BAFI-3210 file (N, C-alpha, C; in Angstrom, 3 decimals, decimal comma, padded with zeros to 6 digits):
// residues 71
n [1|2|3|4|5|6|7|8|9|10|11|12|13|14|15|16|17|18|19|20|21|22|23|24|25|26|27|28|29|30|31|32|33|34|35|36|37|38|39|40|41|42|43|44|45|46|47|48|49|50|51|52|53|54|55|56|57|58|59|60|61|62|63|64|65|66|67|68|69|70|71]
n.u [053,465|054,442|054,964|056,220|058,868|058,622|055,966|055,504|054,714|055,455|056,270|057,354|059,607|060,993|061,488|063,241|065,441|066,125|066,888|069,081|070,779|071,228|072,484|074,812|076,021|076,581|078,473|080,527|081,150|082,085|084,305|085,895|086,455|087,707|090,749|094,246|095,989|097,592|099,459|102,707|103,620|102,560|102,062|102,672|104,391|106,676|107,711|110,390|112,727|114,435|117,283|118,949|119,802|118,720|120,086|119,601|120,807|122,767|121,039|118,980|118,552|115,861|114,717|112,612|112,845|115,424|115,746|114,402|114,716|113,657|113,265]
n.v [040,704|042,670|042,074|043,861|046,131|048,907|049,390|048,518|048,572|050,526|048,784|046,615|047,763|048,319|045,731|044,840|046,569|045,843|043,137|043,466|044,890|043,026|041,002|042,345|042,746|040,108|039,438|041,223|040,286|037,691|038,382|039,667|037,602|035,706|034,736|033,896|031,495|032,649|031,296|030,248|027,898|027,644|026,753|028,633|030,441|028,971|028,280|027,930|028,856|026,544|025,164|026,083|029,468|031,673|034,168|037,278|037,813|039,572|042,305|041,678|042,603|042,695|042,894|043,797|045,525|047,533|050,120|050,505|049,632|047,101|046,346]
n.w [091,887|089,234|085,721|084,048|084,186|084,158|084,689|087,227|090,767|093,771|095,814|094,446|093,264|095,616|096,548|094,554|094,936|097,547|097,244|095,536|097,235|099,300|097,810|096,994|099,463|100,160|098,184|098,864|101,452|100,862|099,340|101,265|103,048|101,483|101,133|100,995|102,976|105,917|107,291|108,401|107,240|104,723|101,260|099,232|100,458|100,890|098,456|096,295|093,795|091,825|090,246|087,146|086,522|084,048|082,127|080,416|077,115|074,635|073,070|070,244|066,839|064,746|061,497|058,776|056,773|055,274|056,228|058,675|062,011|064,131|067,422]
ca.u [054,559|054,163|055,990|056,898|059,645|058,173|054,593|055,377|054,423|056,542|056,719|058,203|060,894|061,642|061,992|064,407|066,545|066,520|067,619|070,379|071,590|071,637|073,451|076,091|076,624|077,132|079,692|081,550|081,557|082,905|085,578|086,694|086,890|088,430|092,169|095,099|096,381|098,730|100,287|104,087|103,873|101,762|102,813|103,144|105,482|107,862|108,103|111,667|113,195|115,595|117,805|119,838|119,264|118,978|120,214|119,402|122,026|122,797|119,815|119,031|117,789|115,158|114,200|112,120|113,303|116,781|115,812|113,763|115,152|112,654|113,918]
ca.v [041,388|042,936|041,557|044,965|046,909|050,302|049,471|047,921|049,521|050,908|047,614|045,815|048,456|048,130|044,351|044,763|047,255|045,043|041,956|043,930|045,243|041,775|040,323|043,056|042,473|038,744|039,497|041,903|039,383|036,623|038,990|039,945|036,359|034,852|035,088|032,737|031,237|033,423|030,414|030,203|026,662|027,567|026,353|029,786|031,089|028,122|027,954|028,521|028,463|025,656|024,925|027,055|030,789|032,082|035,615|037,810|038,049|040,834|042,561|041,342|043,496|041,998|043,897|043,317|046,523|047,974|051,437|050,529|048,564|046,737|045,611]
ca.w [091,244|087,827|084,825|083,401|085,139|084,169|085,165|088,556|091,836|094,663|096,569|093,571|093,198|096,920|096,577|093,657|095,600|098,716|096,772|095,042|098,402|099,960|096,940|097,051|100,773|100,104|097,369|099,662|102,536|100,280|098,958|102,455|103,687|100,542|101,079|101,174|104,362|106,396|108,105|107,905|106,517|103,503|100,071|098,473|101,167|100,878|097,095|095,916|092,470|091,839|088,913|086,563|086,231|082,679|082,027|079,072|076,352|073,894|072,327|068,827|065,980|063,683|060,573|057,489|055,797|055,543|056,838|059,983|062,905|065,118|068,510]
c.u [054,235|055,312|056,775|057,617|059,130|056,760|054,433|055,208|055,645|057,103|057,644|059,578|061,675|062,220|063,250|065,617|067,036|067,316|068,993|071,307|072,093|072,678|074,804|076,776|077,229|078,435|080,826|082,054|082,431|084,269|086,476|087,260|087,650|089,857|092,979|095,492|097,608|099,679|101,697|104,398|103,105|102,651|103,408|104,336|106,773|108,335|109,388|112,058|114,405|116,047|118,660|119,116|119,667|118,995|120,052|120,745|121,997|121,472|119,993|118,154|117,200|114,529|113,693|112,504|114,706|116,809|115,215|114,245|114,076|113,343|112,925]
c.v [041,524|042,446|042,668|045,810|048,344|050,448|048,934|049,004|049,732|049,711|046,735|046,448|048,280|046,723|044,211|045,404|046,448|043,816|042,347|044,288|044,001|041,049|041,024|042,842|041,071|038,736|040,160|041,001|038,254|037,176|039,276|038,663|035,428|035,357|033,833|032,626|032,064|032,586|030,356|028,943|026,555|027,299|027,544|030,454|030,279|027,761|028,690|028,006|027,566|025,438|026,080|028,374|031,193|033,605|036,045|038,074|039,419|041,046|042,259|042,307|042,660|043,040|043,228|044,284|046,971|049,298|051,484|049,332|048,333|045,906|044,844]
c.w [089,767|086,955|084,131|084,451|085,255|084,722|086,584|089,628|092,725|095,431|095,728|093,417|094,499|097,036|095,719|094,314|096,794|098,291|096,246|096,196|099,123|099,118|096,971|098,393|100,813|099,312|098,143|100,785|102,015|099,884|100,144|103,043|102,759|100,430|101,317|102,636|104,726|107,246|107,531|107,100|105,222|102,295|099,345|099,141|101,072|099,477|096,736|094,540|092,614|090,400|088,437|086,296|084,827|082,635|080,575|078,406|075,689|073,176|070,845|068,055|064,849|062,781|059,316|056,379|056,193|056,300|058,266|060,803|063,958|066,178|069,308]
res [x|x|x|x|x|x|x|x|x|x|x|x|x|x|x|x|x|x|x|x|x|x|x|x|x|x|x|x|x|x|x|x|x|x|x|x|x|x|x|x|x|x|x|x|x|x|x|x|x|x|x|x|x|x|x|x|x|x|x|x|x|x|x|x|x|x|x|x|x|x|x]
***
């Protein structure tokens, strides 16, 4: 294998393309199989908010100048 990318032969280019193809297939396979559990007893499905609910109050106007209002 040649050390220069521009001076290498056809077989070296083929090896580079083959390795890139295999690596992309591995990334795609991991992405397809990496998902959360669909079981009904999973933690994310049973998480519920508890405690007091906080609601937004009246909008406040903050300004550094008298002529421009920044909300």
